[in-house]
GULUM-671515 format. One line per 4 residues: number of its first residue (from 1); for each residue x, y, z of N, C-alpha, C. Coordinates in steps of 0.05 Angstrom, whole numbers. Layout:
N
NUM) X Y Z X Y Z X Y Z ~ ...
//
This chain:
104
1) 2353 1511 2003 2330 1518 2031 2317 1527 2011 ~ 2317 1540 1986 2296 1558 1972 2288 1541 1950 ~ 2295 1518 1952 2285 1493 1927 2250 1493 1927 ~ 2243 1497 1907 2219 1505 1895 2199 1529 1907
5) 2218 1555 1919 2204 1574 1928 2220 1597 1912 ~ 2200 1609 1900 2203 1634 1883 2219 1658 1896 ~ 2249 1662 1893 2259 1680 1911 2269 1704 1892 ~ 2267 1724 1899 2283 1757 1896 2303 1759 1900
9) 2321 1769 1881 2354 1773 1887 2360 1801 1898 ~ 2363 1810 1909 2375 1846 1912 2400 1838 1924 ~ 2416 1871 1891 2442 1872 1901 2442 1901 1899 ~ 2463 1899 1935 2469 1932 1944 2491 1933 1945
13) 2508 1956 1957 2521 1969 1960 2543 1937 1974 ~ 2555 1926 1974 2580 1901 1982 2560 1875 1991 ~ 2530 1875 1979 2525 1853 1991 2498 1846 1964 ~ 2493 1823 1970 2471 1805 1955 2452 1792 1974
17) 2425 1799 1975 2410 1802 1992 2386 1772 1973 ~ 2383 1750 1984 2361 1722 1968 2341 1726 1991 ~ 2319 1731 1981 2298 1730 2000 2263 1719 1988 ~ 2258 1703 2001 2229 1695 1986 2205 1716 1977
21) 2200 1713 1950 2192 1731 1939 2160 1738 1953 ~ 2151 1719 1966 2123 1724 1985 2128 1739 2006 ~ 2154 1750 2013 2161 1759 2037 2158 1780 2035 ~ 2136 1799 2047 2135 1831 2042 2137 1838 2072
25) 2158 1862 2073 2162 1872 2102 2139 1888 2107 ~ 2119 1899 2095 2101 1910 2110 2087 1892 2129 ~ 2081 1871 2110 2063 1846 2128 2081 1838 2157 ~ 2103 1833 2154 2116 1829 2171 2121 1849 2194
29) 2120 1876 2196 2119 1897 2212 2094 1894 2224 ~ 2067 1891 2207 2051 1887 2214 2041 1868 2240 ~ 2054 1847 2228 2056 1822 2238 2078 1818 2274 ~ 2093 1833 2271 2104 1844 2303 2085 1863 2309
33) 2088 1879 2306 2070 1893 2324 2046 1893 2336 ~ 2031 1871 2311 2011 1854 2332 2018 1843 2348 ~ 2042 1826 2344 2053 1810 2371 2063 1825 2393 ~ 2075 1843 2391 2090 1853 2413 2064 1867 2431
37) 2048 1879 2420 2026 1887 2429 2006 1870 2447 ~ 2007 1843 2434 1992 1830 2445 2004 1817 2467 ~ 2035 1810 2470 2051 1800 2495 2046 1820 2515 ~ 2045 1847 2509 2054 1867 2522 2025 1870 2533
41) 2006 1863 2530 1974 1871 2537 1968 1901 2541 ~ 1990 1911 2522 1971 1947 2518 1995 1960 2499 ~ 1985 1980 2492 1995 1996 2463 2027 2008 2471 ~ 2038 1994 2442 2067 2006 2434 2074 2028 2453
45) 2092 2043 2469 2099 2068 2479 2132 2079 2470 ~ 2153 2053 2454 2173 2061 2445 2172 2044 2413 ~ 2185 2062 2403 2187 2048 2369 2222 2052 2361 ~ 2238 2039 2363 2260 2044 2352 2267 2023 2317
49) 2266 2038 2299 2267 2025 2269 2295 2035 2259 ~ 2318 2017 2255 2339 2024 2240 2343 2008 2216 ~ 2336 2031 2198 2348 2025 2161 2380 2022 2155 ~ 2378 2010 2132 2409 2008 2125 2410 2019 2095
53) 2393 2027 2083 2394 2021 2057 2371 2049 2044 ~ 2370 2044 2019 2344 2065 1998 2323 2057 2009 ~ 2324 2021 2004 2298 2007 2009 2275 2013 2037 ~ 2296 2027 2051 2276 2026 2085 2265 2057 2077
57) 2274 2070 2061 2260 2098 2066 2225 2104 2061 ~ 2221 2074 2054 2181 2077 2040 2184 2069 2077 ~ 2192 2052 2096 2187 2041 2118 2190 2070 2137 ~ 2209 2081 2136 2216 2113 2143 2186 2128 2145
61) 2177 2138 2119 2150 2143 2111 2129 2134 2123 ~ 2129 2112 2124 2096 2099 2134 2107 2103 2164 ~ 2128 2093 2173 2124 2098 2208 2122 2133 2213 ~ 2130 2146 2199 2124 2169 2210 2097 2183 2207
65) 2081 2166 2188 2045 2179 2179 2031 2166 2204 ~ 2047 2128 2211 2035 2122 2226 2035 2130 2260 ~ 2057 2151 2261 2057 2162 2288 2055 2197 2289 ~ 2041 2201 2270 2035 2235 2275 2014 2231 2301
69) 2009 2255 2310 1990 2266 2339 1961 2246 2322 ~ 1955 2252 2305 1924 2249 2291 1924 2222 2294 ~ 1941 2209 2272 1946 2177 2265 1950 2164 2297 ~ 1961 2172 2313 1964 2166 2345 1935 2159 2356
73) 1917 2174 2356 1895 2174 2375 1882 2153 2356 ~ 1889 2143 2335 1868 2119 2318 1888 2096 2315 ~ 1908 2094 2329 1923 2067 2322 1908 2052 2341 ~ 1920 2022 2322 1911 1993 2336 1941 1987 2356
77) 1962 1996 2347 1981 1985 2363 1995 2009 2382 ~ 1998 2032 2373 2020 2055 2384 1999 2075 2409 ~ 2007 2081 2432 1997 2101 2456 2002 2123 2446 ~ 1983 2140 2449 1984 2167 2444 2006 2182 2454
81) 2020 2168 2478 2055 2182 2485 2075 2166 2462 ~ 2071 2156 2450 2091 2143 2439 2119 2162 2428 ~ 2143 2152 2431 2167 2162 2427 2188 2143 2412 ~ 2193 2156 2387 2196 2137 2363 2218 2151 2354
85) 2241 2126 2346 2271 2146 2331 2269 2124 2308 ~ 2271 2131 2286 2268 2119 2259 2309 2134 2247 ~ 2327 2113 2249 2343 2118 2243 2359 2104 2219 ~ 2383 2115 2204 2387 2105 2177 2418 2099 2190
89) 2428 2078 2174 2459 2070 2182 2477 2089 2166 ~ 2498 2111 2165 2509 2126 2154 2492 2153 2145 ~ 2510 2173 2144 2500 2196 2136 2499 2202 2110 ~ 2467 2207 2103 2464 2206 2077 2427 2225 2078
93) 2421 2234 2053 2388 2248 2055 2371 2222 2058 ~ 2354 2227 2076 2337 2202 2088 2310 2214 2101 ~ 2286 2202 2100 2264 2200 2119 2270 2204 2146 ~ 2287 2187 2151 2297 2184 2189 2307 2197 2196
97) 2298 2201 2225 2302 2224 2244 2336 2227 2251 ~ 2343 2206 2248 2376 2216 2255 2393 2197 2247 ~ 2417 2186 2246 2437 2171 2226 2453 2161 2249 ~ 2464 2135 2244 2482 2131 2254 2514 2124 2245
101) 2536 2128 2256 2553 2127 2231 2560 2104 2224 ~ 2565 2093 2207 2579 2070 2196 2610 2069 2194 ~ 2630 2056 2205 2645 2047 2209 2654 2027 2197 ~ 2671 2018 2175 2684 1997 2166 2703 1985 2183
//
């Protein structure tokens, strides 16, 4: 499947993730937000982002900046009355607003 495609191997707590090196979550998120806004033909009024590990902390920070009142006024994607929920799986220090219990 990844023949001749450069990949990045990430080791986590109990998992190994293999992803194409060219995949950038920031660009993927931008594409998803653009597609959702285009399909709905209006700005997004609810955002739910669930992260599972330390690598998602930068996305929590980015979403927090993007969803501050001042930023919403100029946002291409989000309405001024956006409701957002940023969640992390497991209880630990995080930039997320909420946590979800993780049961094995």
